[in-house]
C-alpha positions in Angstrom: 8.5 -8.7 -7.0 10.3 -6.3 -9.5 7.3 -6.6 -12.3 4.6 -6.0 -9.4 6.5 -2.8 -8.1 6.5 -1.6 -11.6 2.9 -2.3 -12.4 2.2 -0.4 -9.2 4.3 2.4 -9.6 2.9 2.9 -13.1 -1.0 2.8 -11.1 0.0 5.3 -8.7 1.4 7.8 -11.8 -2.3 7.2 -13.4 -4.0 7.9 -10.4 -1.7 10.9 -9.7 -2.9 12.5 -12.8 -6.5 11.7 -12.4 -7.2 13.6 -9.0 -5.8 16.8 -10.6 -9.1 16.7 -12.4 -11.4 14.4 -10.3 -12.0 14.1 -6.9 -10.1 11.2 -4.8 -13.5 8.9 -4.3 -14.1 9.2 -8.0 -11.0 7.6 -8.9 -10.7 5.1 -6.3 -14.3 4.1 -7.7 -12.9 3.8 -11.0 -9.8 2.0 -9.9 -11.9 -0.6 -8.2 -14.7 -0.7 -11.4 -11.7 -1.5 -13.5 -10.4 -4.2 -11.3 -13.4 -6.0 -10.0 -14.9 -7.3 -13.0 -11.2 -8.9 -13.6 -11.8 -10.7 -10.0 -15.3 -11.9 -10.5 -14.2 -13.5 -14.2 -11.3 -15.3 -12.2 -13.8 -16.7 -9.7 -16.1 -17.6 -11.9 -13.5 -20.0 -14.0 -11.9 -21.2 -10.9 -14.3 -22.0 -8.3 -17.4 -20.0 -7.4 -16.7 -21.0 -3.7 -14.7 -18.3 -3.3 -17.0 -15.8 -3.5 -17.9 -17.2 0.2 -16.4 -15.8 3.2 -16.5 -16.9 6.6 -15.8 -13.3 8.1 -18.1 -10.9 6.6 -17.7 -8.2 9.5 -14.1 -8.4 8.9 -14.1 -7.5 5.3 -16.3 -5.0 5.5 -14.2 -3.1 8.4 -11.1 -3.9 6.1 -12.7 -1.8 3.2 -13.9 1.0 5.5 -10.1 1.1 6.8 -9.2 0.7 3.0 -11.4 3.4 1.5 -10.0 5.8 4.2 -6.6 4.7 3.1 -7.1 5.2 -0.5 -8.7 8.5 -0.5 -5.3 9.8 1.7 -3.1 8.5 -0.7 -5.2 10.3 -3.5 -5.2 13.5 -1.8 -1.4 13.0 -0.7 -0.5 12.3 -4.6 -2.6 15.6 -5.5 -0.2 17.6 -3.3 3.0 15.7 -3.2 5.3 14.2 -6.0 5.6 10.7 -6.2 9.0 10.3 -4.5 8.0 12.4 -1.5 4.6 10.6 -1.1 6.8 7.4 -1.2 9.1 8.3 1.0 6.4 8.9 3.7 4.8 5.5 3.2 7.9 4.0 3.6 7.0 4.1 7.4 4.2 1.8 7.0 6.3 -1.6 7.6 7.9 0.4 10.7 4.0 1.3 12.1 2.9 -2.4 11.4 6.0 -3.5 13.3 5.0 -1.4 16.2 1.2 -2.3 16.1 2.0 -6.1 15.6 2.4 -7.0 19.5 -0.7 -4.7 21.0 -3.0 -5.4 18.1 -2.0 -9.5 16.9 -0.1 -10.1 20.2 2.7 -10.6 18.2 5.9 -8.7 20.1 8.4 -7.6 17.6 11.0 -7.7 19.9 13.4 -4.8 21.2 15.8 -4.7 18.2 12.7 -4.5 15.8 10.9 -1.7 18.3 14.3 0.4 18.5 14.5 -0.1 14.9 11.1 1.1 13.7 11.1 3.8 16.4 14.3 5.3 14.9 12.9 5.1 11.6 10.3 7.3 12.4 13.4 10.3 12.5 13.1 9.8 8.7 9.4 10.8 8.5 10.4 13.8 10.7 13.4 14.5 8.5 11.3 14.3 5.1 8.4 16.4 6.7 11.0 19.1 7.9 8.7 20.7 10.0 9.2 24.6 10.3 7.8 27.0 12.9 5.2 28.7 10.3 3.7 25.5 9.1 4.4 21.9 10.8 3.2 19.8 7.8 1.3 20.6 4.8 -2.0 19.1 3.6 -0.4 16.6 1.5 1.7 15.3 3.9 -1.1 15.1 6.7 -2.6 12.4 4.4 0.3 10.8 3.2 0.5 10.1 7.3 -2.9 9.2 7.9 -3.0 6.6 4.4 0.2 5.1 6.8 -1.8 4.4 9.7 -5.0 3.2 7.6 -2.8 1.1 5.7 -0.8 -0.2 8.8 -4.4 -1.5 10.3 -5.4 -2.8 6.8 -2.3 -4.8 6.6 -2.6 -5.8 10.0 -6.2 -7.5 9.5 -5.2 -9.0 6.7 -3.0 -11.3 8.5 -6.7 -12.5 10.3 -8.3 -12.9 7.3 -5.8 -14.6 5.7 -6.5 -17.5 8.4 -9.9 -17.7 7.3 -10.3 -16.9 3.6 -8.4 -17.3 0.6 -6.1 -14.6 -1.3 -8.9 -13.8 -4.4 -11.5 -13.8 -1.9 -10.1 -11.4 0.0 -9.1 -9.4 -3.0 -12.4 -9.4 -4.4 -14.7 -8.4 -1.6 -12.0 -5.5 -0.6 -12.1 -4.1 -4.0 -15.8 -4.9 -4.3 -16.9 -3.4 -1.3 -14.1 -0.1 -1.3 -15.8 0.3 -5.2 -19.3 0.5 -4.1 -18.5 3.0 -1.2 -16.4 5.1 -3.1 -19.2 5.4 -5.6 -21.7 6.5 -3.5 -19.3 9.3 -1.7 -18.3 10.3 -5.4 -21.7 11.3 -6.3 -21.8 14.9 -5.1 -18.8 16.0 -7.0 -18.8 13.6 -9.7 -17.9 15.0 -13.0 -18.2 13.5 -16.4 -15.2 11.5 -17.8 -13.1 13.5 -20.3 -12.2 11.3 -23.4 -8.7 11.6 -23.3 -8.9 10.1 -19.7 -10.2 7.0 -20.2 -6.8 5.4 -21.5 -5.5 6.4 -18.1 -8.5 4.5 -16.4 -7.9 1.4 -18.1 -4.1 1.8 -17.2 -5.1 2.2 -13.5 -7.6 -0.9 -13.5 -4.9 -3.3 -15.5 -1.8 -2.2 -13.4 -3.6 -2.6 -10.4 -4.8 -5.8 -10.8 -1.8 -7.2 -12.5 0.2 -5.7 -9.6 -1.8 -7.6 -6.8 -1.8 -10.9 -8.8 2.2 -10.6 -9.6 2.9 -9.5 -5.6 0.7 -12.9 -4.6 2.6 -14.8 -6.5 5.7 -13.6 -5.7 5.3 -13.9 -1.7 4.2 -17.8 -2.6 7.5 -18.3 -4.3 9.8 -17.0 -1.9 10.0 -15.9 1.7 9.2 -12.6 3.1 12.8 -11.7 3.9 13.6 -12.3 0.1 10.9 -10.3 -1.5 10.0 -7.6 1.0 13.1 -5.5 0.4 12.4 -5.2 -3.5 9.2 -3.1 -2.3 11.8 0.1 -1.9 12.6 -0.1 -6.0 9.1 2.2 -5.8 11.5 5.2 -4.9 13.7 4.3 -8.2 10.3 4.3 -10.2 9.1 7.4 -8.8 12.5 9.0 -9.3 11.9 8.0 -13.5 8.4 9.2 -13.6 8.9 12.2 -11.5 11.4 13.5 -14.0 10.2 12.3 -16.8 6.6 13.8 -16.4 6.8 16.4 -13.7 10.6 17.6 -14.1 11.0 16.8 -10.7 13.7 15.7 -8.4 13.3 15.6 -4.8 14.9 17.8 -2.1 17.9 16.3 0.6 15.2 16.0 3.3 13.7 13.7 1.1 16.9 11.7 0.3 18.1 11.4 3.6 14.6 10.7 5.2 13.9 7.9 2.9 17.2 6.9 3.9 16.7 6.2 7.5 13.2 4.4 6.8 14.6 2.0 4.2 17.5 1.2 6.8 15.0 1.0 9.2 12.9 -1.2 7.4 15.8 -3.8 6.1 16.5 -4.2 9.3 13.5 -5.7 10.8 12.7 -7.4 7.7 16.5 -9.3 7.9 15.8 -9.5 11.7 12.5 -11.5 11.0 14.1 -13.6 8.4 17.3 -14.7 11.0 14.3 -15.3 13.5 12.6 -17.7 10.9 15.6 -19.5 10.6 16.1 -20.2 14.1 12.5 -21.4 14.5 13.3 -23.8 11.6 16.4 -24.9 13.2 15.1 -25.5 16.4 11.9 -27.6 14.5 14.2 -29.8 12.8 16.6 -30.5 15.8 13.4 -31.7 17.5 12.3 -34.4 14.8 
């Protein structure tokens, strides 16, 4: 999981640099174009049946949401530093918790709902709204990306019951890549020779991060693995200061602390609930 977080953080750095010169749709297209061939080779080597899906409409809907999410992420990265953007992204697991009941029929329970609600105060602290301008364009895009991500995560739960991990990852990448390429045509810019290395890094880190993330969740429970996701902020600070000489303000630190503590409570509460369920099952046998 630590390796996956490093890869995804490095991918975000490449994406942030690229969206300063190219449209978000063009960058998303290249991200998918660099990753899709790797999935194709993997499927051809391990079993072509993985190309088949039993829920095509689910993949299409998730790809639409994913395209909207990645576009918003690109716009957010263009306007905000990584640390400020990640502080907003930390709200994602909280929103997933609140939506799991009405969308999936899996109520989170009063404690987790309360923690998620408190956690959203951290978003307001990060945004630090004023009377002149409630939020900036980059912040709005960050919040929208959180909303779109939450629905893609919830839909992933349903797809996971029908298709394998590689199948889901391939169709998500392929469909988004095709759509992003089409939307990128009106504002397409020829790629500068100096940027090809960043595009290669974008593809390698994105694909490696996905593989490592999958491996992590296969080898340990969510309660053990998920907290390491917050290491993203450490890499954001390192990269932000190294490349842009930026350190986040007090509001970002305080808001991030509120969001992280709320998220950790939800993760460990779920871990305790799973342990209780396993104990009940064991006693029944």
